[in-house]
N, C-alpha and C positions, 0 to 999 in steps of 0.2 A: 196601503198594505199591498197593492198590486203594482206599485210603480216600477219595481225591478223587472217584473215580467213584461210590463207594457213597453219598457225601453227596448226589449228584444223582440217585441211583436211588430209585425208589419202594419202599415196603415190599413191594409185590407182586413186584417184580423181584428184590429181595434174597431174598425167600422162595423164589422159584423156584430161584435159584442154590443156596441151601442144600440144596434137595432133590436136586440133580443129582449123578449119578455122574460120574466122569471121562469115560466114553464119551458121556454126554449133553451134557456141556459142550463136548467137542470137536465133536460133531455140529452144534452151533449156530454154529461158527466156520469152517465149510466150505460149499462149494456142490456141487451135482451137475449135471452136463451130460448129460442123458438123450439117448442116440442120437448123440452127437458122434462123428464119424469113420466113421459108417456109409457104405459105398460109396466110401470114400476122400476124402470132402469135408474140406477143410482151410480153416478160417477163423480160425486163431490160430497164432502162431509155434510151430513145433516140436510142433504138436498131435499128430501121429501118433506121435512118439517119447514124448511125455509121457503120453498116454492108454493106450498099449499096444495090444495086439490086441483085447482084449475089455473093454468098459465094463461096470461092475457094474449089475445091475438095480436099479430104484428101491427096491423094498421091502427088498431085502437091504442096500442102502446106507443107507437112512433108518430102519433099525430103532430107532435111539436118538434119532431126530429129525433135523432138517435146518435149516441156517442159510439157505441161498440155493438157489433153483432157477435154473439158468443157461440163458438163451436158449431158452425154450420156443417162441417164435415165430420166432426169427432163425437157426435152424440149418438148416431146410429149408422148402420151401413147404407151408403148411398153411392151410386155410380158417380165417379168423378165428374163426368160431363154433365150429369143431372144436377149435382151440387153446384157446379160452376154456374149453370143457368139459373138456378134458384137464387144464388147470391146476386147475380146480375139483376134479376127481377126485383129483389128487395132494394138494391141500390137505386134502380130506376124509379121505383115507387117513391123513395125518399126525395129524389131530385125533383120529381114532377108533382108530388102531392103534399109536400110540406112548404110552409111559407118561404123559408130561406133556401130550400133545395140543397142541403148539405149532406153528402153521403156519410156512411158510417165506416169506422175502422173494423175490419173483420179480423178476429184473432182466433188462434187455434193452438193446441198443444203440439210440440215438436221435439220432445226430449230424445226420442230414438228414431227420429224421422217424423214427417208430417203424420199426425194422428188422423188418418183418413183411410177408408177402405181401399185396398189395392195399391197403397203407397209403400215404397221401399222402407224396410225396417232395419235400422242399423244397430250395432251393439249398444248396450246400455252405458251410461256415463262411467260406471265403475270400470268397464272395459276400456274406455278412453284413457282413464288414469293408468291402467295396466300397460297400455301401449307406450306411455311416455313419449307420445308423438304429437305435439301440438299442431304441427304443419298439416298432418293428415286429418286431424279433427277440424281444422279450418276448411280444408277441402270438402269434408263431409258437410259442414255447416252451409257452405255455398251451394252444394247440391240440394240440400233440404230447402234452402231459401228459394232456389229456382223453381222447385215444385210448388211451393206455396204461392209464389208470385204468378205462376201460370194459371192458378185457380182464382186469383183475385183476393188472396189472403194477405193482410198487411202486417200482422204482428204475430210473433211466436212466443209462447209462454215457456221459454227456456233461455239459458241453461240454469240448472240448479248449482249454486255456489256454496251450499252448506258444507262445512267441513265435518267429516265423519268423526263423531266422538264416542259412539257406543254402537257396536254391531248388532245389538238386540233391536235397535230401531228399525222399523219396517222400511223406511224410505232410504236406507243406506244404498240400495241399488240405483237410486236416482242421483247419487252423489259421485264425485270424481275421485276423492282420496281423503285420507286423514291428514295430509300435509297441506297447509294453506298455500304454499308456493306452487305445488302441482295443481291444486284447484284453480289458482289464479291464472297460471300460464295456459293451461288447457282450456279453462272456461272462457278466458278472453279470446283465445283462438277461435272458439265456436262463435262468439259474438261477432268477431270480424268477418267470419265466413258467412253467417246468416245475413248480416247487414250489407255485405257486398252485393247481395241479390236484391237490395231495396226493401228488405223485410226487417221490421223492428224486432230486436231481441229484448227479452224481459228477464232481468236477473231475479232469481228466486233462491231463498226466501229471506228477505232483508229484515232482521238478522237474528241468529241464535236458535233457529228451529231445531237443528240437529243436536243441540245440547240439552234436550229435555230429560227430566229426571227418569232414571231407570230405562231409558230408551223407549218411552211410551209416546205414541203420536199425540200431538196437540196437548202436551202436558207442560206444566210450569218449568221454567229454566232458572237454575240457581247460579249461573255463571257470574263471576265477579267482573267488574269493569275492565280489569287487565286481561282476562281471558277473552272477553269480547273484543277488545282493542287489538290484541296481539295475535289471536288465533282465528277468530270468526270474521272479523272485518276486512283483513288484507285482500282476500280474493275479490270482494266487491269494489274496494278501492282501485285495484288494478283494472277491472273491467270498466269502471266509470272513467278513470283518468287516462288510461292507455288504450282501452277498447272503444271508447266513445259510445257506450251503450245508450239507447234512447228511451228505455223504460225499466222501471224497477217495481217489483211486487213485494209488498210488506209481508212479514211472517205472521202467522197466527200467534206466535210466541208472546208470553208475558215473561219479562226478565226481572227477577227480584220483585215481582208484584206489579210491574209496569207493562201493560200491553203495548207492543210495538205500534199497533194501529192508532194509538193515542199519544205517541211519544214525539213531540216536536223537536226534541234534541237530536233524535236519530234521523227523522224523515225530512227535517228542514235544516236544523243547525249543522249537522254533519254532512248529510247528502248534498244539500244545495248550497248552503253558505260556505262550508269549508271546501268541499270537493268541486263545487261549481256545476253540479248536475243541473241541466235545464230541460230534461225530457219530462215524461209523465210518470207519476207513481200510481199504480193500479192496485186495487184491493185484491187480496186472495179471496177466492169465492166465499161470499157471505161474511167476510172478515169484519166489515163495518158493523153489521148487525150483531156480530158476536160480542162486541163491546158491551152490549146490553144483555144478550141472552146467555153468554158463556162466562165472560170475565166479570160482569156485574159492576162495571165502573161507570156505566151510563144508565140514567133513570129510565130512558125510553129510546126509541129509534131516532127521534129527533135529536136527542142529546148525543147519541152515538154519531150521528151525521156531523154535528157541530165539532165534536172532539176530533174526528177523523180529518175534517177539512182544516181545522186549526193545526193539526199535526203535519199535514201535507199530503194526504191521499186525495188525488185528483179525480179518480174514476172509480165508481163502485161497480164491481163485477160479482156475479155474472148478470145481475139485474138491478133493480132500483128499490130494494126493500127500505132503505133509509134515505137515499138521496132524492126520492120523489115526494110522495105525500108527506111523510114526517118532516123532511127538510123544508118543504113549502110552508108548512104550518109554523115551523120554528123561525123561518125568515120573516114571515108576515107578522109574527108575534114580537119581533124584535130581539129574539134570543140568538140569532145568528146574523152577523153583519153581511150585507150583500157583497162586500169586498172579498170575502172568502169564496163565495160562489163565483165571482168574476175571475178571481185568480185561477181557480181550477178550470173554468171554461176557456179562458185564454190559452192555457197550456194545451188543452185538447185541440183547439182550433189551430194553434201553431203547428201541432204535429200533423194535423190533416193537411195543412198547407205544405209542409215538408214532403209529405207523401204524394202530393199532386192531386189530392182528392177534391180540393176546391175548384179545380179546373176540369173535372170529369163530369160529363152529363149522362153517361151510360146510354147514349142514343144508339150506339151500334152494338147489338148483342153479339155474344161469342158465336163462332161459326158452327157450333154443335158437334165438332169433330171429337172423336174419342181422345181422352187424355191419358198418356202413359206416365204414371207416377212411379214406375219401377223400371226405368230404362237400363240398358246394359251398363252404361257408365256408372250409374248409382250402385249397381251390384258389384262392380269392380272395386269401388271404394269400400263397400260393406265387407267384401271378402278380405281385402288387405287389412282393414282395421281389425277384423275378427282374428286373422292370422297373427297379427302383431300383439294381440292382447291375451292370447292363451299363455298361461303360466305353468311351467313344469315345476311342481313343488318338490318331487323326489323321484329318483330313478336308480334302480339297482343295476341297470344295464339292459333290461328287457326292451326298452324303447331306444331307438325306433324298432318297430316290429320287423323281424327277419323272415318275411315270407311264410307265415304260419299257414298250415293246411286247414286247420279247424279252429274257428274262433267263435266263442260264445259271447254274445252281447246281451247283457241282462240289466235289469233295473228299471224303475218307473219313468226315467227320463230318456230311455234309449230310443223309444219310438213315439215320441210326442213332440210335434212341432211347437206347441205352446211353451215347452220348456226352454226354448231358445230366446224368449222375449221377456222384456221387463214389464212392469206394471203399467207404464204409460205408453206402451205399444198399443196400436188399435186392436190387435189380436186379443190381448188380455184385459184391456181397459173397457172395450165395448162388445167385442164379439162373444165373450163368454156369456153375455145376457141375450144372445141371439143364436141359440143352439140350432144347428143344421145349416147355418150360413157358412159358405166356403171361406177359407182364409183370404183369398183374393191375391195372394202372392205365392210364389214358388219358394218353399222352405223345406228341403229334405230333412228328414230326421237323422239322428246319429247312425242308426242301424242302416238306413238307406245309403248314407254317405259312405259308410264302411264297406258295404257290399260293392259300391262303385269303385272305391279306392283299392280294396284288397282283391285285385283281380286273381281269380283262380282259387281263392280260399272258400271253404264251406263255412258260411256265416249263419249261425243259428241265433234265435232270439227267444227270450222269455222275460216277461215283465217282472216277476218275482213278488212285487208288492206295489201299492200305490204310494204317491208322494207323502200323504199325510192321513193314514188311518191305521188301524191295528189288525188288519186282515193279513194273516201269515200264510194263507192257503196256497199262494203261488210260489213260495220260497223253494219248495221241494223240486218243482220243475226247473227253476233257475239253477239249483244245485246239480241236477242231472245234466243240464246243458253244459255246465262248467266242467263236470267230471269227464265229459266226452270230448273236451276241447284241449288244445295246446295252450291257449291263453284265454282268460276270461276278462272281458271289458265290462266293468260294472258302472253304469251311468246313473248317478243319483243326484239329489239336489232339491230345488225349489219349484213351486208353481207360483208365479207372480199374480197378484190380484189386489182387489180393493176391499177395505173395511171388513176383514175377516174372511174374504172369499179366496185367500191364498195363504201361503206360508211366508211370503215376503211381499212388500209393497205398501202403499199408503194404508195405514190402519191395520197392518198385519205384523205386529211386533211380537217378540218372543221373550219368554222369561227363562229360557235356557238356550244354549248354543249347540245342542246335539242335532244331528241330522233329523229332520221331521219324521214322524211316524215310526215305522219299524225298519227304516232303511239301514240302520247300523246292523240290525239282526241279519238282514239280507247279506250285507258285506261280510259279516262274521261267518255266516254259513258257507258262502262261496270260498272264503279264505280256508275254511276247514277241509276243503277238497284237495288242497295242496297244488291245485292248478295255479300258475302265476296269475295274479290279479292286477289289472290296471284300473285304478279307481279314477273315474272322470266325474267331476262335480260341475253341474250346471246350476249356478246359484246366483242370488242377488245380494248375498252377504257372505262374509267369511264364517265358516263353522269350526267348532272345536274338534278337529279330526287328528289330533296328535297321535292317537292310537293307531291310525292307519299309515302314518308316514314311513315307519320302518317295516311294518308287516306286509304292506302291499308292494308288489314289484315296482310300481310307479304310481304316482298320484298327480293328476292334471286338474288344474282349476280354470274354469271359463266363467266369466261373469256375463250371463245372458248375451251371447255373442251375435244375435240377430239372424237374419234370413240366410246368410252365408256361413253361419256358425258351425253347422254340422260338417260342412266341407272343410272348414279350417281345422276342426278337431281331428277329422279323419286324416288330413294331411300331416298334422303333428304326430299322430300315432304311427303313421307309415314311414315318416321321415321325409316326405316330400316338402314339408315345412319345418324349418328349424325353429323351435320355440324361442321367443325373445321377450315375452311379457314378464313384467315384474310386479310384485304385490304392491298395489297402491294403498293397501291397508294391512295392518298387522293380522296374522293368522292367530286367533286366540287359543289359549289352552283351556279356558273355562269361562263360564258366564259369571262366576263369582268374583273374578278379577276385574270386572267391568264397572265403570268405564275405564278404558286404558288407551293411551296414545304413546307412540314411540317418542313423542316430544316431551316425555315426562322429566321432571328434575330428579336429582339424585335420590331424594326421599321417596320417589315413586318406584324405585327399583327394588331388587331383592333386599330383604332386611332380616336380621337375626332376631328382631323383637316382634315379628308377626309370623304366624303359621300359614298365611295365605300367600301362595306363590304368584308373583306377577309376571314371571318370564313367559313370553308368548311361545307358541309352538314353532312359528317361523316369523322372522322380523320383516318389517317394512322394507321394501326394495328387493326382496329375495326372488330369485327365479333362475332356473337352470337352462342349459343349452346342450345341443349335441356336439358342440365344438368347445374349445378352450381358449379363453382370452387371457392374455398376460399383460401386466403393466410394468413400465420401467421409466426411469428418469423423471420422477415426480419432483417438480421444482417450482420455486416462487420467483416472480419477477423482482420482488423486494421482500426482505425479511421484516422490515418495519414499514407500516402504512399509516398514513394520517387517518384519523377517525372519520374524516369526511371524504376519504379517497376510495380507491378500488384495489382489490386484492387480485393480482394476476397469478394464475396457476396454469402450469403446462404439464401434461403427462402423455407418454407414448403408450399406445394400445396396439396389441398385435393379436390377430386371429392365428393361434398356434395349432389349430386343428386342421382336419382335412375336409371340412364342410364350410360353405359360406354361412354367415350368420350376422346377427346384430347384437351389439353389446350396449347396454344402457350405463354409461359412465355416470357415477353418482359421487358428487363432492359433498362431504359433510363437514360440519364445524361444531366446536364446543367452546363456548366462552368460559374460561377456567374460573374467573372470579367476576361476579356481577353484583350490583347493589340490590338486584332482585334475583332470586334463584333462576338458573338457566337450564334448558334441556340438556340431557347428556349427549344428545345428537340432534342435529338440525340440518336438513337438506338445504344446501346453499345454491347448488346448480346441478343440472343434469344434461346429458347429451346422448341422443340415440345415434349410434354409429354403425353403419352397415359396412362389413368387411368381408372380402372374399377370403377363401382359405389361404393362409400364408401372408395376407396383406397386413400392413401396419399403417397407422395414422398418428399424427400428433394432435391432441385435443387441447385447445387453449380456452380457458374459462376466465372471464373477467367479471369479478364479483363485486358489486358495490357494497361498501361496508354496511349499508342500510339493511342488507340481508341478515345482519346480526342485531338489528335494532330491537328495542323493547321499551315498554312503558316503565319508567323508573318510579321511585317512591312518591314523587309528586305527580305521577301520571303524565309526564312528558315523554314523548317518544324520542329515545336517544341512542347514540352509539358511544359506549364508554371505552376509554383506553384500557389496555391490558393484553395478556397473552391469550391466543386462540389456537386450540388444536385443529388441524385440518387433516382430512384423510379421504382417499378415494376407496370406496368399498363396493362389494357386490350386494350389499345391503347396509342398513344403518348400523348393524352389529358387527360387520366384518371389515376390519381395517387392512386393506391389501397393501397400501403404501401410505405413509403419513409424514407430516411435518408440522411446523408451528410458525405462526406469524404473530407479530406484536403490533397492536394498534397504539399509536402514539398521538400526543397532542391533547387538547382540551376535549371534554365531553361534547359531542356534536349533537345538537338538537335537530332532528329530522324535519325537513319541510317538504311540501308537495313537489317542489322542483328537484328534489333528490331522485335519483334513479331507483326504480323498484325491481329491475330486471337484470339478471346475469346474462352476459353475452357469450356465445359459443362460436368457435371457429374450428373446423376440422381440416387439417392439412394432410393430404394423403401422400403415400409413397415415401414415407420417412423410414 
């Protein structure tokens, strides 16, 4: 059963395995979460129930060794240098006090930067998607990886490659886009960046988590095999085959009644046998035990351990609820073959060898110097990504601001640094349970940034209301401030949190898509003053704000833009920054039309036989600029292309305005006739192009026909012959210039050797 793994394992690793007792093997396939749950802090689902009242001490737990150290830095505030020394001490103890002296892999969350106190906090993944800039995301990933490596952290639990399916789901803010190709390209870029620093990336959550019923967290998924294959799996396939990712985390999901944690077809048949993945599969926290306690498919924890090992989960995180005592009993009783334990243990040992851990004796402690986790270079990356991700949704001409003398900045997110950060930022993930602890990073609020940006203007502030309560007592002060101003900037949105402690984030789902609390009432009251209103939304999901798009002088969307986010927003409002973000998700019109995706077939659009409107408020890919981009000479390399070939497209783009700016060139396609219904629009390629005022460029897009592939009636992934509409648009709904190509030849059955990526070349000076 383990022969395939053994063939790829070194003699050293095989020798270690042969020496190990059962207890030593099991120790290598579990983690330990030191201090979790102290003082009631909860940062994982059902953490209090799963860990019990007392957590084991490190030395007692790790007497036979240890596979992973869980969240040394991300459980509570700790000085980086102190945490680094504590981690070194733990590793030194393992080397000197266990029989085989094998160090542990230290893992940490890193979705918006390393989840550690005083570490740089970058924009949330939905902002990555809005930037349409994979290269910059890769640079960010490398910076995050460098910080992690400097502390002795080996593995990061990111990126999230779940495709957004329903904006009501609280974890939308952790996702990149509702388009699988954007998720795949941007997510793979993050993997490459993080792993370039020697830190293992971990894909989350494999697979289907985001397609839960009604957008509820940890709810059943009813997706059919075609939706799983054609929408949910492609980003993971790209990151495994093209990104070389070294770890994957299973989803809590049960798909059509089958929990992923017990599904060998996904975790072994697809991931390993078909895709050739040879890294480690780690459990989402407590996910193995959930087979017994939540899904009810395992009779006890020993049975849950058996099913997980058989399916292909190598490491139980964050601790050993099932893979220690219960698995020991199951192996000794003959219910679990030792070969399954050996397979998982070999994979962990191989990964430790890859990381160089088997050669580290931790004899030389760190020098004790202070660690700077938020250096200037990181802030430059954070600022640039924040600026590129701000989306201008509507603008009557009030933006950029023309040197107003009196500005009112109102709203619950105007003067709160926490409003800039996502759920898995240290600020909102941990610090909210440690009141009085300083942020540890410099993060100006929006009102602070505007006072700095709008030199000479009288900037007043009034909160108006909270993010999510029904207290209206502050609205009158906000109205008074707006009445005395030339322009009112109303900053609304979310507070990210965990398990009901926020309006968005893990376990913070919604059954409507209205702005939380009485925020709409605040906006309506300020609008009634007739002072021009610029609505700024700091959110982790798109909200149904169609009512504001025409009535506000301008509407600006920022998806939790991070520590430099307020400066980026101030720059957009003043005109110092020309907005270039594009919606990575559809802006919904109502919660009643959900779930919705721009990738819907014709039957999912407007219909005369239903009174429920599906049309969104704004389409996927939408975003305005302070300059004008024009397109010309849209042409094909060939009007007929083999079904196993590539579609060559060229278009000239010109910045026809008087400001430098960036255009996101978006190429869409629609397969006119398919054996399976096809989306009315599908993003085939994109290119972010920076152009000075008056500058032109030719953009060449080389699109493999596999970008049009789908699972046919026999569930084969194919490219079929036939006509395909192609267009360049400023969104999926706007065809600026269009043409048609015909795919010819036999139906092409897609293989793993086929390309999954569109190539982009920008030729300037045309």
